[in-house]
C-alpha positions in Angstrom: -69.4 62.0 -23.9 -67.2 60.5 -26.6 -67.6 61.4 -30.2 -67.4 58.5 -32.7 -66.6 58.9 -36.4 -68.5 56.4 -38.5 -68.0 55.7 -42.2 -71.7 55.2 -43.2 -72.7 52.1 -45.1 -75.6 52.2 -47.6 -77.7 50.0 -45.3 -77.4 52.4 -42.3 -80.6 54.2 -43.1 -81.0 55.8 -39.7 -77.5 57.5 -39.9 -78.2 58.7 -43.5 -81.5 60.1 -42.4 -79.9 61.9 -39.5 -77.2 63.4 -41.7 -79.9 64.6 -44.2 -81.8 66.2 -41.3 -78.7 68.0 -40.1 -77.9 69.2 -43.6 -81.4 70.5 -44.1 -81.0 72.6 -40.9 -78.1 74.4 -42.6 -79.3 74.4 -46.2 -79.1 78.2 -46.4 -75.4 78.1 -46.0 -74.6 74.6 -47.4 -77.0 74.6 -50.3 -79.7 72.0 -50.6 -78.6 68.4 -51.2 -81.3 65.8 -51.8 -81.5 62.6 -49.8 -80.5 60.4 -52.8 -77.2 62.3 -52.9 -76.5 61.3 -49.3 -77.4 57.7 -50.1 -75.1 57.7 -53.2 -72.3 59.1 -51.1 -72.7 56.3 -48.6 -72.7 53.7 -51.5 -69.4 55.3 -52.8 -67.8 55.4 -49.3 -68.0 59.1 -49.2 -70.2 59.8 -46.1 -68.5 60.2 -42.7 -70.6 61.1 -39.6 -69.7 62.3 -36.1 -72.0 60.6 -33.6 -72.4 61.5 -29.9 -75.0 59.9 -27.7 -76.7 58.3 -30.7 -77.1 61.7 -32.4 -75.4 62.8 -35.6 -73.6 66.1 -34.7 -71.7 66.5 -37.9 -70.8 65.0 -41.2 -68.5 65.2 -44.2 -69.8 64.3 -47.6 -67.1 63.8 -50.1 -66.1 62.2 -53.4 -63.0 60.3 -54.4 -62.6 61.1 -58.1 -61.1 58.3 -60.3 -57.6 58.9 -61.5 -57.0 61.8 -59.0 -55.3 62.0 -55.7 -57.6 64.8 -54.6 -60.8 64.5 -52.5 -63.8 66.6 -53.5 -65.5 67.9 -50.4 -69.2 68.6 -51.1 -70.5 69.2 -47.6 -68.9 69.7 -44.2 -71.5 70.3 -41.5 -71.3 70.6 -37.7 -74.3 71.3 -35.6 -74.1 74.9 -34.3 -74.4 73.8 -30.7 -71.3 71.6 -31.1 -69.1 74.3 -32.5 -66.4 76.1 -30.5 -66.7 79.6 -29.2 -67.0 82.3 -31.9 -64.2 84.8 -32.2 -65.0 88.4 -32.7 
């Protein structure tokens, strides 16, 4: 199955909700981010999701600071079942 990368728009509530759910699964390692933060990121063009078979399997939540060429990465999350083999 092909994986699509989608830049999430504020009106795409279902994708935002799925990204929130995925982030909540890994809150212990990522830290808790509230749903309004995901929505704000989408409004600012800073939410990118990876979708496979209509499921969000990963996302990047980032900021584009004004006056800077640097991107601020707040969250990078990939569903555990989608990750490659672990190295010892």
